[in-house]
N, C-alpha and C positions, 0 to 999 in steps of 0.2 A: 503494499500499499505506499500509497506516496500522498505528501501534503507541503498548502504554500508555506512558506514563510520568508517574509520580509523581500519578494520579487522573486524569490525562485522555488523551484519544485523539489522536495528534498524528498530520498527515502526513510522510512520511517526511524530507520536507528541512525541515521546520519544525527551529527551535534551541529547547532547552532549558536551563533554568537551573542544571546543573549546577557546581557547585564545582570547581575546579581543587585546591584542597586539602583536598578529600574523601578518607578512607582508602583507597575504591577506586583511585582516580587517583595518590594520591602513592606508594600499595604492592600495589598487586592487589589489595586486601582486600575479597573478595566470595566469592558464589557465583552456579551457573548450574546450569541445567536444560535437557537437549534433547529436546522430547517429537514423536514421532511424532502428526500430525495423520493422519486417515484417514476418508473420507467423513464429512469436516468435525465428527469427533470427536477432542478429545484421550488417545490409546492412554495406558494405566496412567498415567495424573493423580496418581492415589490414591499410585502409591508412586512416583513423581517427587517429589510432597508431602512425603512421608514420608520420602526423603534427603535434601529442601532443610531441612527442619525439624531434623533431627538435625544437618544440619550449620551452620546458624544457630546452634545453640546451644550447640555447641564453638568456633565464634567471636564467640559472645555478639554478636549483631545481632537488633535488636531490631526484627520487621518488624508492623507493626501489621494489617495483614490477614490475614482467617483464612482456611483453606483452603476452605471455602463459597466465600468473596467471592472468593476469586483464580479459583473454579472458572468464577464467573459472571461474572466480568470477559472470562475466554478465551473463552470460547463467545461474548459480545457480540464480540471480538475476530473469530473465525474468522467469526462472521455477517457482520462490516463486509466483510474480507479476499476471502472464498471462495474457500479454494484449500487444497489439500491438499499437505503437504511438512511442515517444520520449525517446531516455534513452540519461541522461546527464552526461559526464565525467568532473570530474573537479577536478584539483591539485594548492593548494592554499601551495605557502612560509608559513612556518611556522615556523621560526630561521634558523638552517640548519636543517632542514627537513619539509618537508611538511603535509597536508592532504590530503587524499583523498577519495571522494566522489562519489559515484553511485548514480541515482536516474533518475525516471521514471517518465512520463507523458503523458497523451493522445494527438495523434495527432488534430491538427484544419483544416487540408486541408479535404473539399467534392466532391466529381464528380460534382455538382452543381459550384463549383469554376472554376473547368477548364472550365467548359461550358459557363459563361458568362464573365471569363479572370477579373484582377484585373484591379482598377483604381489608380493609382499612381498622386504622388505630388511631387513637386522639393523644398528638404530643403535651408534654406537663409546659413545652418551651411556650411562651407567651409571643408573640408577634406584637413589633412596638407601630401601632399606628401613627405616630410621630415623625417616625424615622427620617432623614435624610435623601435615606437610597430606597425608601418603598417606592416602587413603583421601574424602578430600573432593575436592570438585567446583569447584577455585575459579576466579576469571578471571584467577589467574595461568599461563596457559597457554600462553606463548612459546616452553619448551621443545620441546612436542608442536607448536604449530604451525610451528615453526623445520625441526624433524627429518620433518615430514608435508613441507612445501612440497620442504625436498630431493628426498626419496622421489620426488615428483611430477615434480621436474627429471629424475631420473635414468630415470624413464620405470616407475616405480612405481605399487602403489597404495596402498599403507602402509609404515609401518615398525614391527619390531620393538623394544622397551625389554628388556634382560639389569638384572639389579641388580647392585650392589659383588658377589655372592655367585658372579654367573656362572650365576643362573637365570633363566627365562623370567618376564617380570613379565604385559607388554598392549602394544597396539597405541599407535600416538597417539593416534589415535579410537577405538580398540577395547580387546575382551577376545578373549581365546584359548581353542580346544579344541583339542586331539590328540587323534584316536579311533586307539587299539591295540586289536585283538584285541576288536573291535566294546563296548566301553568306552572311555569320554569322562575325559579327563584336564585339569583345566585349573589356573591356577598359584594356590597355595593364598592367604590374603589378606596373611599374613605377608612374603609377599615385597616387599612395594610395589606395589601397584594399586590401583586404582577398580573397587568392587563394580560394575558394572554392573546395570540396569535386566533389559535383556537377557538375561546374564550370570546373574541368577538366574532367570529363568524356565525357561532351560535345566535350570538344575541341580535345578527344584520339579519341574516335566512330563516331562522326557523319560523313557521307559523302558528305556533305556540306563543301566547304572550310572554315576556319575559321581562319579570321584575328586579330590578338591582335594587338591594335592601339590607338592611341589618339580618343576622341570622342569629338567632341562639342556640344552646341542645338540643332545650324542649321541642322545637321547630323542625330542627336537622332529624330529632330522634322518630318525629312523628311523619315524616315525609311516606309520600306515596312507590317514590322509585327514586335513585340516586344516580350519576353517572358524573365522570372525569372527563376534564379534555387538558390535551395538549397538542403542540406541531406533529408530535411523532403517533401518537394513541389515537389520533383524533379525537373521538367518543366510547368512553370507556365505559360498562357500567360494573355500579358497584353493588354487591351481593351484602355483605354483612359490615358497620358498626360497632362493637361492642358491643358482638352477638345477637344483633339485631340483622333480620334478614329480609331485605329487598328485594326478593326476586319473586315474589308474590304473584305478578305480572308479567311473567317471562321476559321484562326489561323492556315489553314493549313503546314505550317512549323512549329511552335510550338508542333502540335499534332504529326506531322513527328519525330521528337527529342524526344518528352515523349516516342513515341513506340520503337524507338531504343535502347534507354535508359533502355528501359521494356523489350528489347528479343521480342519484338510485331514482327518486323519487317525482 
């Protein structure tokens, strides 16, 4: 597998001249996007780049590549590697400039996952809705990774975060939607969460009413159905949270929304 680093296509095991004193390494100062590659094409790449640009502007990181050039490099990288899965775009602050990295990996979601649905746990860690980096997809991702790994070790597929007001926020790697009386509810951005690309696609394209609001534990536990979204899994049904089974309707709404997103409905 090859990856792209600051103007060069390199083999996976090739060394680079990354500075150990860069802001990215010293402080986790940088952003990333994870893009689905399907039929050897990056999915929703324009939306990913738009969110990336907005984040770069907020963090005052100067990326010399234009969106057009980035897409050209992505197309070349996919052509070289020739597999579908996940493309990761990484921009790391390095003094007055930045390091720009593109890499690919295989995706880990399979048909059987959508058939059985995910089992979730709830983290004891609280999200800070007033954080300066809320809404930014930063490379400072350690809290998410630690909680996600703990959940996997405990036999779960994903972990949910609530904020300091005990309102639902998001998963470690996903956004969440609650189905109640054939309406979709999702935490509002003010609660301290990342506005995922697939979250926005569901809001924009769903034929069901979507309400962005505060969601407490009682509302979550009394949902008719629940599903998660991110760019790779797209729409993933939830089977259980804390032992509560949400599969009584065979993931009817989750499957319906996934079909809409995929253009099958």
